[in-house]
N, C-alpha and C positions, 0 to 999 in steps of 0.2 A: 179193679179186677174182682177177684173173689172176696167173699166175706173174710176169709182167713188173712188175706192181704191187708184189708182194712184194720184188722186187729193189730197188725204190726206197724201201722202208719205212724204212731207216735215215736216208736223206736227208730224208724227209718228217717223221719224228719230230723231227729236228733243226730243221727250218724251219717246222713247223706253227704257224699263227696260231690261238690259242685264242679261239673266238668269245666275245665278251662281256668279255674280259679288259681291253680298252682301249675306251673309249667316245669318240665324236666329238661335239663340241657341235653342236646343231641350228642355233643362231645363231652365226655365226662372229664372234669378237671382233675389235676393231680391231687388236689386237696380232698377230692371225694373218694379217692382210692384208699383202701385199707392196706394192711400189710401185704407185702409181696405183690403189689399191684392189683389186688382183688377189688371188686366193687364194694364200697361201703354199704352196709345194710340200709342206711337211710336213703340211698340213691338207687335202690333196686325197685323195679316195677313189681308190684304184688299182684299176682294173677290167680284166678280161680278157673278150674276146668270143669264144665258142666256137660255131662254125657261122656263117659270114659269107656265106651265099648271099643270096637275095632279102630275106627277113625280117631276116637277120643284118646285111646291109649297112645296112638301115634303122636297126638298133640302133646301128651304128657312127656314123652321122651324128648320131643323137639324143644319144648319149653325148658326142660332141665338142662339142655345144652347151651343155653344163653346165660353168660355170667352176670348180666345185669337184670335178670329176672328171678324172682322168688315165687315158686309155685306153692301157695299157702293152703289151698283147699281143693278138694275134688268132690264131685257130686254125681250120683247116679241112682236111678230107681231100683236097680238090681244090687242087693247087698254084696254079692260076690265081686262085682265090678268095683265097688267102693274099696273093698278090702285089698284087691289086687293093685289098684291104682295108688292107694295110700302106701302100700308096701314098696312100690317102685320109688315113690318120692322120698320116703323115709330112708330107704337104702342109699339113695343118692346124697342126701343131706346128712346122714349119719345120726339122725334123731327120730323122734316119733311125733313131731310137731304138726305134721300135715293133718288138717281136719277133714273128716269125711261126712258128707250129708246125703240124705235121701231127697229132701225138698229143696229145690233151687232157691226158693225165697229165703231160706235161712242163710245160705251162703251170701246172697246178694244184700242181706241186711247188715253185713259186716262193714264197718267204716274203713277198714284198712285195705280193702280190695280195690285196686285201680281199674282192673279190666277183667273180662272173662272171655274164654274160648268156648263156644257152644257147639256141641255135636250130639244133640238129642235126636229122637225121632222127629220127622219133618213136621208133624202136627203140633209140636211144641216149640218150634224155632221162634216164631214171632212172639208168643207169649213170654218166653224167657228173655228174648231181646228187648221187649217193651219194659219188662220189670227191671232189667239191667240199666237201660237208659234212664228210667225214672229214678233210679238210685245213683245216677251219675257215674255208672261204670262203662268204660269203653268196651266195644263189642266186636269180636271176631265171630262171624256167624257162618256155620257150614251151610252148603247148598243142600237141597233146594231151599229157596227162601220161605215158601209157604205152601199150603194146600189150597187156599182160596185167595183171590187177588186183593180183596179188601184188607186182608191182613198186611200185605205189602204196603199198601197206602198208609195204614195206621202206624206201622213201624217207621216208615220214611218220615212221617210228620213228627214223630217223637224224637227221632235221631236229630232232626233239625232243631227242634225246640230245646232239647237238652244240651246240644253242642258236643256230645261225645263223639269220639272217633269210631268209625265203622269200617270194617273190612269184610267183604263177602268171600266165601271160600272157593272161588273159581281160580285156583292156583295156576292154571295154564297161562294167565296173564303175566306171571312171574317166571315164565320159561322162555329162554332166548329164541328157540325156533318158532314159537307162536308169534312172538313179537316181530321177528324177521319176516315171517309170512305176511303179517298185516301191514308192515311197512312197505313191502313190495307192492301189495295191492293198493294201498293208499297213495303211493307215488306213481301209480299207473304203469308199472313195469309190465303188466299183462294187458295194457290198453284199458279201455273202458270196461269196468266191471258190469257183467250182465246177470250172472247167476251164481248163487252159493248153494252147494249141496252138502248136507250134514248127515253123517251116519252115526246113530246112537244105539246102544244096547236096548233091546225091547224088554218089557216086563215078562214075567214067567207065570205059569199056571200052578196053583196049589189047590188040591182038592179040599173039600169040607173036612173039618175036624170036629170030633165030639167034645162037648164041654168037659173040662177037667177041674179038679179042686185047685183053688188058688194056693200057690206055695206059701208056706209059713215065712213071714218076714217080707213078703212082696206086696207092696201097696198098689194093687191092680187099679183101684179107683183113681189114684193119682196118675198112673200110667195112661189111662184113658183120657183123663183131663177133659178137654173141650169136645172130644169125639163122642158119638152116641154110645150108650151102654150096649155091651155085647158080652156073650159068655166067654169066660177065660179059656184059652187053650195055649199050650206052649208054642204051637205052630203059628198062632196069630201074633204073639208079642215077644216070643223068646228071642234072645240075641242071635244075630246073623252069624256070629263067630262060633255058635254052637249048633249050626245046621237048621236054624229056624228063620225068623225074620220075614215072615209073610207080610208083616205090616208095611213093608216097603212097596208092595204092589197091591195094597188095599186102599181104596180111594178115601176112606175115612181118615187115613193117617199119612197118605202121600199120593202123588200123581203117577207113581211108577217111574220107569226109566225115561219117559218122554221129558221128565224134568230131572230125575235123579242123576242120570248121566248126561242127558241132552243139554242141561243148562251149561255144562262145561263148553260144549262145542258151539251152541248158539251164542254164547257170550263172546267167543272168538269171532264168530260171523259178524256180530255187532261191531266189534273193534275194527275188523278189516273193512267193513262197509262205511265206517265213520258215522254210525247212527247210535252212539251211546246215549244221545239225548232224546231218543224217540223210539218208536216201534212200528212194525208193519201195519198197513192200513186195510189190506184185504187178506182174508184167510179162508182156505177151503181144504178139506182133507178127508181121508178115510182111514179106518183102522179096524182091527179085530179085537174085541173085548170078550173074555170068557162069559158064556151064558150061565154057567153055574160054578160052584166051587167057592173057595174062601176068597179068592182074588178077583178083582174087577177093574184092572187097568190094562192098557193096550199091549198085547203081545205081538202086534204088527201094526205099523202105521206109516202113512205118507201124507204130509201136510205141506201145502204150498202157501207161503207168506209173501205178499207183494208190498214193497216199500213205496213211499211217495216219490222216491228218486228213480223209480223204474226197476230197481234190482229185485230179483225173485230169490227167496230163500226156500229150499226144499229140504224139509227135515224128515228123515226116514229111519226105520229100524235097520240093523246091519244087513239082514238078508236082502231087503229091498235095495239098499245102497249098492251092494255088490252087483245086483242086476242092472242098475241104472248107469254105473260108471266104472270102468276098469281100474281106475286109480284106487278104488276101495278094496280090491281083491287081496292085495298083499298086506293089508292092515286090518284084517278081521272085520271089515265093514265099518270101522271107526275112523272118524276124522272129519276134516273140513276141506272142501274143494272149491276154490275160487276160480270161476271161469270168466275170462275177459275176451275182448275182441282180438287180442294178439297173443294169447297164451293162457296158461293156468298155473296155479299154485295149489299144491296139496300138502296139508300138514296134519300130523297126528302125533301121539306121544312117542311113536317109533321113529319119526324123522320128518324131514322137509324135502319135498320133491317139486320140481318146476318144469315147465315147458315154455320156452327153451331151457335146457338144463343149465346154461350159463347164468341164468338169473340167480342161482344160489351163491354166486361169487360177486353179485352186485354190491357196490358200496353206496350207501345212501349219503348224499352230499349234505354239507352244512346248511344249505338253504332249502332243503327238502323237509318233508314231514318226518319227524322223529317222535316215536311214541314213548310214553312213560316207561322208564326202565326200572325193573325190580328183578332181582335174582333169588329172592327168598320171600315168599308170600307172608309168612308169619313175622319175619324180621321187619318187613315193610309196615305191618300193622304196629309193631312195637315202636319202631322209629317214629311213626306218625303220632303215637300217643305222647312221645317225648317232645316232638317238635310242633305238634298240632298241624302238620302238613297233611294234605289229603292223601288217602291211601290210593293204591292203584285200582281198586274196585270199590268205590264209595257207594253209599246207599242209593243214590239216584241212578247210577249205572246199573247197580244190581237189580233194581225194580224194572228198568226197561228191558234188561236181558230176560228176567224171569217172566215178564209179560208174554214173551213169545211162547213159552211153555204152556201158560194158561190159555192163550189163544188156540194153540194146537190141540190141547186136550178137549176144549169145548167144541171146536169145529168138527173134530172127528166123531164126537159123541152125537152131535146134532146132524151131521151128514149133509150140511149145506154151506154155501158161501156166506161168510160174515164180513161186515165192514167195521173198521175200528176207528174211533175218534181219538187220535193220539194226544190231543190236548185235554179233553174231558176224561180220557181213559175209561171208555165204555164202548160197547157195541152200538152201532147206529140203527135205530128203529127195530130193535130185536129184544123185546122184554124177556123172552125165555133165556136167551144167551146171557143177558145181564144178570138175571137171577142166579146164574151158575157162577158168578164172580164172588158170591158171598155165601155165608152159611150162618145158621143160628147155633151158637155154642151151647154145650150142655151146662146147665147151671151148676155152680155159681160163676163159671168162667165167662169172661167177655173181654173185648179189646179195650 
């Protein structure tokens, strides 16, 4: 990676934890318990949290709720976030031992860290994940997976090489109603599946902002990282929790909500379609991208993905979804609608609905398809670290789901039908589209 990483290579080789060399018991024995049945320190998983903004702070609170976890370090580019997160941890543990870092590489160089939970800006996801895996750290990676598809491929390769546990932050797979919806579809309770309609939040418009002085103590060059150099403004990179966060809808740092929110629902579409091991083979779509302003991701979109099995996935923004299907009206346009020859299943975070309605009471028999069961996405990751069992959303599944977001983003920008080779993972006979799967990172960063 960067030259600065190379300078740390000697230290890291000396301190690297080799994934899989030491296993943790899934059921903690009585001898491992301390006084009053607490988990002995030697048997706790030592975790670091990288990116402790809105989502990351939620991770901090969640991790502090597990008695077999010790949250030893937090990291964020914004000093105030470091301070707040460290204070939360120190207050919980009654000491000041939690370390706070600005540079994720310093945290990952520690030999005592077993795994990390990553909730940085999207353009940092893969680079942080790569560095974690190369240092033998297990990885819980928030969605979306990446800004460019070649990053997905690089991370997948490294996860397999290193043998670390990987969990993708599509937590709807650990929600009973989404699992129930997919089991109904997979067991053909609605007949043969024909179409999947997905409604996702669109991006939003942010006007141009004037360059501003870089705040004291904020490492803006590190925040930019692999992205092109750009003038600082709080609107561009300030925290979303403080009314900024335009980075989320700027293509140098994210794909906007076609992936930011869309990945949740297309991931469930993949699960229900039984296509976790592949991706659609034809894609075409349209969208509206602001012609000026600070942001340049789709504020309106409709993309049609066709699978080799004949199923069509239609991914839309919320307004378009409400126009296309009445099921979306009561759910703010958000959700997944599975349409079959004999009925339909609609699921969102608000609930599960079916036609016929009696399907909601259906019991899946012992000889039918039953999907991986998890009721706590983070717990599923931690248990997988202990047992080396595969998580509910491992890296291969994550890449295939994320592929759909990349396909849609490229298709709507080019405005023409594209064909996808699901084995070679590239567009067929379209050099322009394939060039959009990769980018040149700003020096000294690289995959």
